[in-house]
C-alpha positions as CSV (number, residue, x, y, z in Angstrom):
1,M,0.0,0.0,0.0
2,T,1.4,3.4,-1.0
3,A,1.9,5.9,1.8
4,T,1.5,9.7,1.5
5,F,3.6,12.5,2.8
6,T,2.4,15.1,5.3
7,P,2.9,18.8,4.4
8,A,5.6,19.0,7.0
9,A,7.5,16.0,5.4
10,R,7.1,17.6,2.0
11,A,8.7,20.8,3.3
12,I,11.8,19.0,4.3
13,F,12.2,17.5,0.8
14,D,12.0,21.0,-0.6
15,K,15.1,22.0,1.3
16,Q,18.8,21.4,0.3
17,V,18.9,18.3,2.4
18,L,20.9,15.2,1.7
19,A,18.9,12.0,2.0
20,H,20.4,8.6,3.0
21,V,19.4,5.7,0.9
22,G,19.7,2.2,2.4
23,C,19.6,-0.9,0.3
24,L,21.0,-4.4,0.2
25,D,24.3,-5.2,-1.5
26,L,24.6,-8.4,-3.6
27,N,25.5,-10.4,-0.5
28,G,22.5,-9.1,1.4
29,G,24.5,-6.7,3.5
30,P,23.5,-3.1,4.2
31,H,24.6,-0.3,1.8
32,V,23.9,3.3,2.7
33,T,24.7,6.4,0.6
34,P,23.9,10.1,0.8
35,V,22.0,11.4,-2.2
36,W,20.2,14.4,-3.6
37,V,16.5,13.8,-3.5
38,G,13.2,15.1,-4.7
39,L,9.5,14.2,-4.8
40,D,7.3,13.4,-7.7
41,G,3.8,13.2,-6.2
42,D,4.2,10.8,-3.4
43,D,7.2,9.0,-5.0
44,V,10.8,9.8,-4.0
45,I,13.2,10.5,-6.9
46,I,16.9,9.9,-6.8
47,N,19.5,9.9,-9.5
48,T,22.7,7.9,-10.0
49,A,24.8,6.5,-12.9
50,L,24.5,3.1,-14.4
51,G,27.2,0.8,-13.2
52,R,27.6,2.4,-9.8
53,A,27.1,0.1,-6.8
54,K,23.9,1.8,-5.7
55,A,22.3,1.3,-9.2
56,R,23.4,-2.3,-9.3
57,F,22.0,-3.0,-5.8
58,L,18.7,-1.3,-6.4
59,A,18.2,-3.1,-9.7
60,N,18.9,-6.4,-7.9
61,D,16.7,-5.9,-4.9
62,S,13.9,-3.3,-4.9
63,R,13.6,-2.9,-1.1
64,V,14.9,0.4,0.0
65,A,14.8,2.8,3.0
66,V,15.3,6.6,2.9
67,S,15.9,9.1,5.7
68,L,16.2,12.8,5.8
69,T,17.0,15.2,8.7
70,D,15.7,18.8,8.6
71,P,18.9,20.9,8.1
72,D,17.2,23.6,10.2
73,N,16.3,21.3,13.1
74,P,18.2,18.0,13.5
75,Y,15.4,16.7,15.7
76,V,12.9,16.7,12.8
77,C,13.3,13.8,10.4
78,V,11.5,11.7,7.8
79,A,12.2,8.0,7.4
80,L,10.5,5.7,4.9
81,R,10.5,2.2,3.7
82,G,9.5,1.4,0.2
83,T,10.1,-0.2,-3.1
84,V,11.9,0.8,-6.3
85,T,9.1,1.1,-8.9
86,G,11.0,2.9,-11.7
87,F,14.5,2.7,-13.1
88,S,14.8,4.9,-16.2
89,T,17.4,6.6,-18.2
90,E,14.8,8.6,-20.1
91,G,14.9,12.2,-18.7
92,A,17.6,11.3,-16.2
93,D,20.0,14.0,-17.4
94,E,17.3,16.6,-16.9
95,V,16.6,15.3,-13.4
96,I,20.3,15.5,-12.3
97,D,20.5,19.0,-13.8
98,A,17.4,20.0,-11.8
99,F,19.1,18.6,-8.7
100,A,22.3,20.5,-9.5
101,K,20.2,23.7,-9.7
102,K,18.5,22.9,-6.3
103,Y,21.7,21.8,-4.5
104,L,24.5,23.8,-6.2
105,G,22.8,26.7,-7.8
106,V,24.1,25.8,-11.3
107,D,22.1,24.9,-14.4
108,S,24.0,21.8,-15.4
109,Y,25.4,18.9,-13.2
110,P,29.1,19.7,-13.1
111,M,30.4,16.3,-12.0
112,R,29.2,14.4,-15.1
113,R,31.8,12.0,-16.4
114,E,32.4,11.3,-20.1
115,G,30.2,8.4,-21.3
116,E,28.2,8.3,-18.1
117,V,24.6,7.2,-18.4
118,R,22.4,8.7,-15.7
119,V,19.4,6.8,-14.3
120,T,16.5,8.1,-12.3
121,V,15.2,5.8,-9.6
122,R,11.6,6.1,-8.5
123,I,10.8,4.9,-4.9
124,T,7.2,4.3,-3.9
125,P,6.9,4.6,-0.1
126,E,5.0,1.9,1.8
127,H,5.6,3.4,5.3
128,I,6.5,7.0,6.2
129,G,7.5,8.1,9.6
130,V,7.9,11.7,10.6
131,Q,9.5,12.8,14.0
132,P,8.1,14.6,15.8
133,E,4.7,13.6,14.6
């Protein structure tokens, strides 16, 4: 069942906050990485490059957890568990450029590597927790 974000949780996603994405590596061990993050409706959107560990792990096992801490108040956080429901290269360059604008204030993602293929990962939350409630 899909969960929905409260207005307070959405407000945290609008800030320049790094999220931490937790998934399982190929041996079933935990793998956590900081990422730029956004919302598309009630889905969480992240972006990575094909071939990176995070992309391989999320393609292998769709279970995922995401957490964010409000940069203005470290005692306010959002944590969710969900499933990867989309994995697309279509429009992924535009998504990483939009994230670069949000997080760096530049129009184009400056750390793109030659030949890199970007992928947007869509995460549908099944449980959302917000502290304090």
